[in-house]
MARVOMI-146552 format. One record per residue (C-alpha): z, y, x. Coordinates in Angstrom, 2 decimals. Last residue first. Layout:
# residues N
(marlum (Z,Y,X));
...
# end
This chain:
# residues 535
(marlum (-107.79,4.32,10.72));
(marlum (-107.02,1.44,13.09));
(marlum (-103.29,2.16,13.33));
(marlum (-101.69,-1.10,12.25));
(marlum (-100.06,0.45,9.19));
(marlum (-103.09,2.59,8.44));
(marlum (-105.30,-0.49,8.29));
(marlum (-102.74,-2.32,6.14));
(marlum (-102.57,0.55,3.63));
(marlum (-106.35,0.90,3.49));
(marlum (-106.82,-2.83,2.96));
(marlum (-104.08,-2.94,0.31));
(marlum (-105.75,-0.13,-1.63));
(marlum (-109.12,-1.85,-1.43));
(marlum (-108.05,-5.28,-2.67));
(marlum (-106.95,-8.79,-1.69));
(marlum (-105.40,-8.49,1.77));
(marlum (-105.34,-10.61,4.94));
(marlum (-106.73,-7.83,7.14));
(marlum (-109.50,-10.14,8.35));
(marlum (-110.18,-11.50,4.89));
(marlum (-110.21,-8.06,3.26));
(marlum (-112.58,-6.74,5.94));
(marlum (-114.88,-9.74,5.48));
(marlum (-115.02,-9.13,1.73));
(marlum (-115.75,-5.43,2.29));
(marlum (-118.55,-6.19,4.74));
(marlum (-120.18,-8.44,2.15));
(marlum (-119.87,-5.76,-0.52));
(marlum (-121.49,-3.28,1.85));
(marlum (-124.33,-5.72,2.52));
(marlum (-124.84,-6.30,-1.21));
(marlum (-125.18,-2.54,-1.74));
(marlum (-127.93,-2.41,0.87));
(marlum (-127.17,-0.18,3.83));
(marlum (-128.17,3.37,4.76));
(marlum (-124.60,4.17,5.89));
(marlum (-124.09,7.03,3.42));
(marlum (-126.07,5.39,0.63));
(marlum (-124.25,2.06,0.95));
(marlum (-120.89,3.84,1.11));
(marlum (-121.72,5.73,-2.10));
(marlum (-122.67,2.49,-3.88));
(marlum (-119.50,0.75,-2.64));
(marlum (-117.46,3.65,-4.00));
(marlum (-116.01,6.30,-1.72));
(marlum (-112.24,6.90,-1.76));
(marlum (-111.90,8.26,1.77));
(marlum (-110.13,5.04,2.83));
(marlum (-113.21,3.11,1.70));
(marlum (-115.27,5.35,3.99));
(marlum (-113.02,4.46,6.91));
(marlum (-113.24,0.76,6.03));
(marlum (-117.05,0.82,5.95));
(marlum (-117.27,2.43,9.39));
(marlum (-114.62,0.02,10.72));
(marlum (-116.70,-2.90,9.43));
(marlum (-119.70,-1.47,11.28));
(marlum (-117.76,-1.24,14.55));
(marlum (-116.47,-4.79,14.15));
(marlum (-112.97,-5.48,12.89));
(marlum (-110.71,-7.61,15.06));
(marlum (-108.86,-10.52,13.51));
(marlum (-105.27,-10.20,12.33));
(marlum (-102.73,-12.90,13.12));
(marlum (-99.71,-10.61,13.41));
(marlum (-98.75,-10.74,9.75));
(marlum (-95.85,-13.22,9.98));
(marlum (-93.74,-10.91,12.15));
(marlum (-90.25,-12.35,12.76));
(marlum (-91.46,-15.68,14.11));
(marlum (-94.24,-13.95,16.02));
(marlum (-91.89,-11.54,17.78));
(marlum (-89.39,-14.26,18.69));
(marlum (-92.09,-16.52,20.08));
(marlum (-93.48,-13.52,21.96));
(marlum (-90.18,-12.90,23.72));
(marlum (-89.66,-16.54,24.63));
(marlum (-93.19,-16.93,25.94));
(marlum (-92.97,-13.67,27.90));
(marlum (-89.73,-14.68,29.58));
(marlum (-91.08,-18.14,30.33));
(marlum (-94.26,-16.82,31.94));
(marlum (-92.40,-14.22,34.01));
(marlum (-89.81,-16.78,35.14));
(marlum (-92.55,-19.12,36.33));
(marlum (-94.25,-16.34,38.25));
(marlum (-90.98,-15.36,39.94));
(marlum (-90.28,-18.97,40.82));
(marlum (-93.72,-19.24,42.36));
(marlum (-93.04,-16.11,44.43));
(marlum (-89.69,-17.53,45.56));
(marlum (-91.69,-20.22,47.29));
(marlum (-93.56,-23.37,46.34));
(marlum (-93.88,-27.02,47.19));
(marlum (-90.36,-28.23,46.41));
(marlum (-91.74,-31.01,44.23));
(marlum (-89.80,-29.69,41.23));
(marlum (-91.22,-26.21,41.86));
(marlum (-94.76,-27.53,41.98));
(marlum (-94.25,-29.43,38.75));
(marlum (-92.79,-26.32,37.10));
(marlum (-95.74,-24.23,38.30));
(marlum (-98.11,-26.70,36.68));
(marlum (-96.19,-26.70,33.40));
(marlum (-96.11,-22.90,33.24));
(marlum (-99.80,-22.75,34.10));
(marlum (-100.50,-25.10,31.20));
(marlum (-98.40,-22.88,28.91));
(marlum (-100.26,-19.63,29.49));
(marlum (-103.17,-18.73,31.76));
(marlum (-102.31,-15.04,31.25));
(marlum (-99.14,-15.52,33.30));
(marlum (-101.10,-16.52,36.41));
(marlum (-103.41,-13.55,36.89));
(marlum (-100.72,-11.50,35.15));
(marlum (-98.49,-11.79,38.25));
(marlum (-100.29,-10.46,41.32));
(marlum (-97.83,-8.77,43.69));
(marlum (-100.07,-7.66,46.54));
(marlum (-98.38,-9.82,49.18));
(marlum (-98.28,-12.85,46.87));
(marlum (-101.96,-12.84,45.94));
(marlum (-103.99,-14.62,48.62));
(marlum (-101.38,-17.24,49.54));
(marlum (-100.81,-17.72,45.83));
(marlum (-104.43,-18.71,45.31));
(marlum (-104.35,-21.42,47.98));
(marlum (-101.09,-22.78,46.56));
(marlum (-102.61,-22.92,43.10));
(marlum (-105.70,-24.68,44.36));
(marlum (-103.55,-27.24,46.18));
(marlum (-101.38,-27.76,43.12));
(marlum (-104.40,-28.35,40.89));
(marlum (-105.95,-30.74,43.39));
(marlum (-102.73,-32.76,43.48));
(marlum (-102.30,-32.68,39.69));
(marlum (-105.65,-34.20,38.81));
(marlum (-104.68,-35.10,35.23));
(marlum (-107.68,-33.37,33.65));
(marlum (-105.36,-30.63,32.29));
(marlum (-104.13,-30.11,35.86));
(marlum (-107.70,-29.79,37.11));
(marlum (-108.46,-27.26,34.37));
(marlum (-105.36,-25.21,35.22));
(marlum (-106.24,-25.17,38.92));
(marlum (-109.79,-24.20,37.95));
(marlum (-108.35,-21.24,36.08));
(marlum (-106.55,-20.06,39.21));
(marlum (-109.55,-20.61,41.48));
(marlum (-111.90,-18.83,39.05));
(marlum (-109.68,-15.76,38.92));
(marlum (-109.66,-15.66,42.73));
(marlum (-113.42,-16.13,42.93));
(marlum (-114.02,-13.31,40.46));
(marlum (-111.92,-10.94,42.55));
(marlum (-113.36,-12.16,45.86));
(marlum (-117.07,-11.90,44.98));
(marlum (-118.80,-12.91,48.22));
(marlum (-122.04,-14.18,46.63));
(marlum (-121.68,-17.59,48.29));
(marlum (-118.05,-17.81,47.12));
(marlum (-119.08,-16.66,43.67));
(marlum (-121.68,-19.43,43.33));
(marlum (-119.49,-22.26,44.62));
(marlum (-116.57,-21.20,42.45));
(marlum (-118.83,-20.78,39.44));
(marlum (-120.09,-24.33,39.82));
(marlum (-116.54,-25.63,40.12));
(marlum (-115.54,-23.59,37.09));
(marlum (-118.29,-24.97,34.86));
(marlum (-117.59,-28.56,35.93));
(marlum (-113.85,-28.10,35.38));
(marlum (-114.38,-26.74,31.88));
(marlum (-116.32,-29.87,30.93));
(marlum (-113.50,-32.04,32.27));
(marlum (-110.91,-29.85,30.52));
(marlum (-112.24,-30.68,27.02));
(marlum (-109.08,-30.43,24.91));
(marlum (-110.27,-27.51,22.81));
(marlum (-108.03,-25.07,24.71));
(marlum (-109.54,-26.27,28.00));
(marlum (-113.02,-25.81,26.53));
(marlum (-112.12,-22.29,25.40));
(marlum (-110.91,-21.34,28.87));
(marlum (-114.09,-22.70,30.40));
(marlum (-116.23,-20.70,27.98));
(marlum (-114.14,-17.63,28.83));
(marlum (-114.96,-18.05,32.51));
(marlum (-118.61,-18.78,31.66));
(marlum (-119.24,-15.65,29.57));
(marlum (-122.93,-15.80,28.64));
(marlum (-122.82,-14.21,25.19));
(marlum (-124.25,-15.28,21.83));
(marlum (-122.81,-18.79,21.42));
(marlum (-119.66,-17.54,23.12));
(marlum (-118.93,-15.30,20.15));
(marlum (-119.00,-18.23,17.73));
(marlum (-116.80,-20.30,20.03));
(marlum (-114.13,-17.60,19.87));
(marlum (-114.30,-17.62,16.07));
(marlum (-113.79,-21.39,16.01));
(marlum (-111.00,-21.24,18.58));
(marlum (-108.74,-18.98,16.52));
(marlum (-105.58,-20.10,18.30));
(marlum (-104.22,-16.56,18.58));
(marlum (-104.58,-16.50,22.37));
(marlum (-108.07,-17.92,21.91));
(marlum (-109.02,-15.03,19.62));
(marlum (-107.75,-12.34,21.98));
(marlum (-109.35,-13.98,25.02));
(marlum (-112.66,-14.08,23.14));
(marlum (-112.33,-10.40,22.20));
(marlum (-111.49,-9.46,25.79));
(marlum (-114.67,-11.11,27.02));
(marlum (-116.59,-9.53,24.12));
(marlum (-115.54,-6.03,25.18));
(marlum (-116.52,-6.62,28.81));
(marlum (-119.80,-8.21,27.71));
(marlum (-120.61,-5.10,25.66));
(marlum (-119.93,-2.64,28.48));
(marlum (-123.57,-2.49,29.63));
(marlum (-124.50,-1.43,26.09));
(marlum (-122.68,1.86,26.55));
(marlum (-124.48,3.66,23.73));
(marlum (-121.69,6.28,23.58));
(marlum (-120.93,5.65,19.89));
(marlum (-121.12,1.87,20.30));
(marlum (-119.09,1.51,23.50));
(marlum (-116.40,3.85,22.19));
(marlum (-116.29,1.96,18.89));
(marlum (-116.05,-1.40,20.65));
(marlum (-113.14,-0.14,22.73));
(marlum (-111.44,1.25,19.62));
(marlum (-111.86,-2.08,17.84));
(marlum (-110.29,-3.72,20.86));
(marlum (-107.37,-1.28,20.74));
(marlum (-106.85,-1.89,17.01));
(marlum (-106.83,-5.65,17.50));
(marlum (-104.31,-5.30,20.33));
(marlum (-102.17,-3.06,18.12));
(marlum (-102.05,-5.78,15.47));
(marlum (-101.67,-8.52,18.05));
(marlum (-98.41,-7.19,19.45));
(marlum (-97.35,-10.27,21.42));
(marlum (-96.40,-8.21,24.46));
(marlum (-99.17,-9.66,26.58));
(marlum (-101.59,-9.01,23.73));
(marlum (-100.50,-5.37,23.64));
(marlum (-101.16,-5.01,27.36));
(marlum (-104.50,-6.78,26.96));
(marlum (-105.53,-4.32,24.24));
(marlum (-104.55,-1.37,26.44));
(marlum (-106.62,-2.80,29.28));
(marlum (-109.51,-3.04,26.82));
(marlum (-109.06,0.59,25.82));
(marlum (-109.11,1.54,29.52));
(marlum (-112.34,-0.39,30.02));
(marlum (-114.01,1.44,27.13));
(marlum (-112.75,4.84,28.38));
(marlum (-114.17,3.97,31.79));
(marlum (-117.71,3.99,30.43));
(marlum (-118.46,7.49,31.64));
(marlum (-119.93,10.77,30.47));
(marlum (-117.12,13.32,30.52));
(marlum (-114.36,14.65,28.27));
(marlum (-113.93,11.14,26.80));
(marlum (-112.05,10.15,30.01));
(marlum (-108.98,12.36,29.51));
(marlum (-107.08,10.89,26.52));
(marlum (-108.17,7.33,27.24));
(marlum (-106.95,7.74,30.83));
(marlum (-103.56,8.99,29.64));
(marlum (-103.19,6.01,27.30));
(marlum (-104.15,3.61,30.09));
(marlum (-101.62,5.17,32.49));
(marlum (-98.76,4.92,29.98));
(marlum (-99.78,1.40,29.00));
(marlum (-99.79,0.22,32.61));
(marlum (-96.40,1.80,33.24));
(marlum (-94.91,0.01,30.24));
(marlum (-96.66,-3.25,31.17));
(marlum (-95.37,-3.58,34.71));
(marlum (-96.77,-7.12,34.93));
(marlum (-98.13,-6.61,38.47));
(marlum (-101.65,-7.12,37.13));
(marlum (-100.95,-4.56,34.41));
(marlum (-99.64,-2.04,36.95));
(marlum (-102.78,-2.50,39.06));
(marlum (-105.15,-2.10,36.13));
(marlum (-103.26,0.94,34.83));
(marlum (-103.31,2.43,38.35));
(marlum (-107.09,2.10,38.41));
(marlum (-107.44,3.65,34.97));
(marlum (-105.18,6.54,35.92));
(marlum (-107.05,6.94,39.21));
(marlum (-110.28,7.28,37.20));
(marlum (-109.11,9.63,34.43));
(marlum (-107.45,12.09,36.80));
(marlum (-110.60,14.16,37.23));
(marlum (-110.15,15.34,33.64));
(marlum (-107.22,17.49,34.83));
(marlum (-104.19,16.92,32.59));
(marlum (-101.97,15.33,35.25));
(marlum (-102.52,18.29,37.61));
(marlum (-101.79,17.86,41.32));
(marlum (-105.42,17.03,42.15));
(marlum (-104.62,16.21,45.78));
(marlum (-101.39,14.39,44.93));
(marlum (-103.09,12.32,42.24));
(marlum (-105.80,11.25,44.70));
(marlum (-103.07,10.21,47.15));
(marlum (-101.60,8.08,44.39));
(marlum (-104.98,6.44,43.83));
(marlum (-105.28,5.77,47.56));
(marlum (-101.83,4.16,47.79));
(marlum (-102.55,2.04,44.70));
(marlum (-105.73,0.74,46.32));
(marlum (-103.86,-0.22,49.49));
(marlum (-101.26,-2.16,47.52));
(marlum (-103.84,-3.81,45.26));
(marlum (-106.03,-5.33,47.95));
(marlum (-107.75,-7.93,45.72));
(marlum (-111.13,-7.23,47.41));
(marlum (-112.55,-5.71,44.22));
(marlum (-109.34,-3.66,44.04));
(marlum (-110.16,-2.36,47.52));
(marlum (-113.62,-1.36,46.33));
(marlum (-112.13,0.66,43.48));
(marlum (-109.77,2.43,45.87));
(marlum (-112.66,3.40,48.15));
(marlum (-114.65,4.75,45.21));
(marlum (-111.68,6.86,44.10));
(marlum (-111.24,8.32,47.58));
(marlum (-114.97,8.96,47.91));
(marlum (-115.07,10.80,44.59));
(marlum (-111.96,12.80,45.46));
(marlum (-113.38,14.04,48.77));
(marlum (-116.76,14.61,47.14));
(marlum (-115.14,16.93,44.59));
(marlum (-112.83,18.69,47.04));
(marlum (-115.35,19.64,49.70));
(marlum (-112.65,21.52,51.63));
(marlum (-114.13,20.79,55.06));
(marlum (-111.40,18.49,56.41));
(marlum (-111.10,16.42,53.23));
(marlum (-114.89,16.29,53.04));
(marlum (-115.37,14.78,56.50));
(marlum (-112.59,12.19,56.33));
(marlum (-113.51,11.20,52.78));
(marlum (-117.21,10.86,53.58));
(marlum (-116.46,8.69,56.62));
(marlum (-114.14,6.45,54.59));
(marlum (-116.74,6.25,51.81));
(marlum (-119.40,5.18,54.32));
(marlum (-117.22,2.54,55.97));
(marlum (-116.18,1.14,52.58));
(marlum (-119.79,0.94,51.41));
(marlum (-120.89,-0.88,54.57));
(marlum (-118.12,-3.46,54.19));
(marlum (-118.65,-3.75,50.44));
(marlum (-122.26,-4.84,50.74));
(marlum (-122.36,-5.99,47.11));
(marlum (-125.80,-4.41,46.54));
(marlum (-124.18,-2.01,44.06));
(marlum (-121.62,-1.14,46.73));
(marlum (-124.40,-0.42,49.24));
(marlum (-126.06,1.90,46.71));
(marlum (-122.74,3.65,46.01));
(marlum (-122.31,4.27,49.74));
(marlum (-125.85,5.66,49.80));
(marlum (-124.72,8.10,47.11));
(marlum (-121.86,9.28,49.33));
(marlum (-124.22,9.83,52.27));
(marlum (-126.62,11.73,50.03));
(marlum (-123.79,14.02,48.95));
(marlum (-123.01,14.59,52.65));
(marlum (-126.21,16.60,52.97));
(marlum (-124.99,19.04,50.32));
(marlum (-121.88,20.34,52.10));
(marlum (-123.55,19.80,55.48));
(marlum (-126.17,22.48,54.91));
(marlum (-126.65,23.18,58.63));
(marlum (-129.48,20.65,58.97));
(marlum (-131.29,22.53,56.15));
(marlum (-132.24,19.98,53.54));
(marlum (-135.82,18.69,53.37));
(marlum (-135.91,15.34,55.20));
(marlum (-132.33,14.48,54.23));
(marlum (-133.11,15.14,50.58));
(marlum (-136.29,13.07,50.59));
(marlum (-134.54,10.12,52.21));
(marlum (-131.69,10.36,49.72));
(marlum (-134.15,10.67,46.83));
(marlum (-135.85,7.39,47.71));
(marlum (-132.67,5.40,48.37));
(marlum (-130.81,6.61,45.31));
(marlum (-133.92,6.11,43.20));
(marlum (-134.21,2.45,44.19));
(marlum (-130.48,1.78,43.75));
(marlum (-130.29,2.96,40.13));
(marlum (-126.69,2.21,39.13));
(marlum (-127.08,4.86,36.39));
(marlum (-124.32,7.16,37.70));
(marlum (-125.74,6.58,41.20));
(marlum (-129.13,7.81,40.00));
(marlum (-127.58,11.06,38.79));
(marlum (-125.81,11.36,42.14));
(marlum (-129.06,10.75,44.04));
(marlum (-130.69,13.37,41.83));
(marlum (-128.19,15.83,43.20));
(marlum (-129.52,15.30,46.70));
(marlum (-133.17,15.57,45.59));
(marlum (-132.52,18.93,43.94));
(marlum (-130.70,20.09,47.06));
(marlum (-133.71,19.15,49.19));
(marlum (-135.94,21.29,46.97));
(marlum (-133.47,24.14,47.53));
(marlum (-133.55,23.55,51.30));
(marlum (-137.34,23.74,51.44));
(marlum (-137.31,26.98,49.47));
(marlum (-134.83,28.52,51.88));
(marlum (-136.79,27.40,54.97));
(marlum (-140.25,28.38,53.71));
(marlum (-142.64,25.76,55.05));
(marlum (-141.93,23.65,51.97));
(marlum (-144.48,25.55,49.90));
(marlum (-144.33,24.11,46.37));
(marlum (-142.97,27.35,45.00));
(marlum (-139.92,26.76,42.78));
(marlum (-140.37,27.09,39.04));
(marlum (-141.15,23.46,38.23));
(marlum (-138.39,22.14,40.50));
(marlum (-135.83,24.53,39.05));
(marlum (-136.62,23.46,35.49));
(marlum (-136.44,19.81,36.60));
(marlum (-132.98,20.36,38.07));
(marlum (-131.88,21.78,34.74));
(marlum (-133.38,18.89,32.79));
(marlum (-131.73,16.40,35.18));
(marlum (-128.18,17.72,34.70));
(marlum (-127.58,16.92,31.03));
(marlum (-127.54,13.13,31.49));
(marlum (-125.31,13.53,34.55));
(marlum (-122.43,15.15,32.64));
(marlum (-119.29,14.71,34.77));
(marlum (-118.52,18.23,35.98));
(marlum (-120.35,17.50,39.25));
(marlum (-123.59,16.86,37.39));
(marlum (-123.35,20.06,35.35));
(marlum (-122.42,22.05,38.47));
(marlum (-125.46,20.69,40.32));
(marlum (-127.86,21.29,37.44));
(marlum (-126.68,24.88,36.99));
(marlum (-126.77,25.49,40.76));
(marlum (-130.36,24.27,40.91));
(marlum (-131.19,26.39,37.85));
(marlum (-129.61,29.36,39.64));
(marlum (-131.86,28.71,42.65));
(marlum (-134.80,29.03,40.28));
(marlum (-134.03,32.77,39.97));
(marlum (-136.46,34.43,37.57));
(marlum (-136.23,31.40,35.31));
(marlum (-132.46,31.74,35.14));
(marlum (-132.74,35.39,34.14));
(marlum (-135.40,34.60,31.53));
(marlum (-133.20,31.81,30.20));
(marlum (-130.52,34.33,29.28));
(marlum (-127.23,34.00,31.18));
(marlum (-124.08,33.01,29.27));
(marlum (-124.44,29.30,30.08));
(marlum (-124.50,30.15,33.78));
(marlum (-121.27,32.13,33.50));
(marlum (-119.42,29.46,31.53));
(marlum (-120.72,26.84,33.96));
(marlum (-119.31,28.71,36.95));
(marlum (-115.95,29.31,35.32));
(marlum (-115.65,25.55,34.54));
(marlum (-117.09,24.11,37.78));
(marlum (-114.49,25.42,40.22));
(marlum (-113.82,22.08,41.93));
(marlum (-114.52,23.06,45.55));
(marlum (-117.89,21.33,45.20));
(marlum (-118.69,23.66,42.28));
(marlum (-117.70,26.66,44.40));
(marlum (-120.36,25.92,47.00));
(marlum (-119.05,25.25,50.54));
(marlum (-120.83,27.01,53.42));
(marlum (-118.91,30.20,52.90));
(marlum (-119.32,30.13,49.16));
(marlum (-122.59,29.38,47.40));
(marlum (-121.18,30.75,44.17));
(marlum (-120.14,33.89,46.06));
(marlum (-123.73,34.65,47.03));
(marlum (-124.82,33.99,43.46));
(marlum (-122.29,36.44,42.06));
(marlum (-123.18,39.16,44.58));
(marlum (-126.90,38.87,43.94));
(marlum (-126.39,38.66,40.19));
(marlum (-124.34,41.85,39.95));
(marlum (-123.44,41.76,36.26));
(marlum (-119.91,42.98,36.97));
(marlum (-118.31,40.13,35.02));
(marlum (-119.98,37.57,37.29));
(marlum (-118.77,39.44,40.37));
(marlum (-115.25,39.52,38.92));
(marlum (-115.34,35.76,38.33));
(marlum (-116.81,35.13,41.79));
(marlum (-114.01,36.98,43.56));
(marlum (-111.44,35.09,41.49));
(marlum (-113.02,31.82,42.60));
(marlum (-113.26,32.94,46.22));
(marlum (-109.67,34.01,46.78));
(marlum (-109.74,34.37,50.57));
(marlum (-108.22,37.85,50.72));
(marlum (-111.49,39.56,51.61));
(marlum (-113.13,37.76,48.68));
(marlum (-110.44,38.97,46.30));
(marlum (-110.93,42.56,47.46));
(marlum (-114.72,42.32,47.29));
(marlum (-114.57,41.00,43.73));
(marlum (-112.12,43.70,42.69));
(marlum (-114.52,46.35,44.00));
(marlum (-117.40,44.72,42.13));
(marlum (-115.32,44.50,38.94));
(marlum (-114.45,48.20,39.23));
(marlum (-118.13,49.07,39.71));
(marlum (-119.09,47.12,36.60));
(marlum (-116.41,48.87,34.55));
(marlum (-117.69,52.26,35.75));
(marlum (-121.29,51.30,34.99));
(marlum (-120.36,50.25,31.45));
(marlum (-118.42,53.50,30.92));
(marlum (-121.51,55.44,31.97));
(marlum (-121.66,57.12,35.35));
# end
């Protein structure tokens, strides 16, 4: 035997030993190193549970990426596995081409049981790709195809279609059906060792509970997710970290919220998702709550940059909503109005109208929204609308209606510890809560809300009085590009060439940057930008 053959034989023996002792990942790794494709592929498929669904995507992808295309083409089943592992590892846009390669190479004869099952697997993983795109039609079509073709015994893959159907029901706002499906998927996958679908269903359940304002139950599920993963640096943690950041923010535990948001932002960019944008926005809101407008501006610029570089156009309204809130909180109503001319953000429009002394107009908008969102069964939006409508009614002088709306909202939020929902409404909410307290209408919960508003107001007043430079507007993505090149010492002409802009456009961007940073020249702009952490 040659040295290569001896090494291969040793890896095969090691693979069998690890397999016999229940260590499937290690068994696969030795099989992959041995060059025995039959053994490696058998171990990939596991004992009814593929390794990629157990969470072992990294070693599997490294092996598949090392194989020549001719080897993959000779075994279309490997292309199916490649597409599946790519999808499960969080890269849906890269998965379809691999599934397509398998589909082209596979015989079209569905009478063959193995071939039929492989075609069914392709359809099943396409439901996940469609779910990542919110494509209900494709989810439904590919789910039916998958269930028709998959081997009835292939439960590990069949349940993928069930999960995707849960996503479809969620997208259609049928939360009850979605919750039932995700609960069933979780129960089944937890018992069978299908780790990735178990975690996906758990995370989806928690997200739906947040949509129903059930923060306590959602937090319990996210914490269970953390226990299952048991590794704070695993990329899978990005979603529970974001969810827990949202919950901690709502409960006014800003330090915990910031810690979770920072961790999410560190992990989420490893995969294809828009959560990193939402986490940056949460971070901006945390800084706004603490009166740190410089860091809030930087966080919003970061959110916009993430959305721009990842082509997440669906996140634009989320970024602009936070931007409007940022500007209104600073009293920059003109700039906020400018954004609202280009975006349909009715809740923020109502807030702006209240700030402009037009509460009657705000009340009309909010009453219409309340009717619409009640009919559409959108509890989170409806709750926010109720609270803002209470503020609008109070500003209109209709105190009784305002107090009734506030009492109705508090009955829905006290048990789950909502605080920011009220605190973020500011001074008018403080006045309304004070009236309710003086009339003896409210409970200890109202007192707690009132104390939170007053504590934050006092703290932020102190911060702003000692920090005259906090009123900094947010830079756009393009302005950040220009600023970064300025910091590298490039001239306006060089910046224009690098960004394919007219020289006059670059000069215009520079003037806006100076105005927003409240400086007069390049060196000051770079120094201020570094001081507030945006370059």
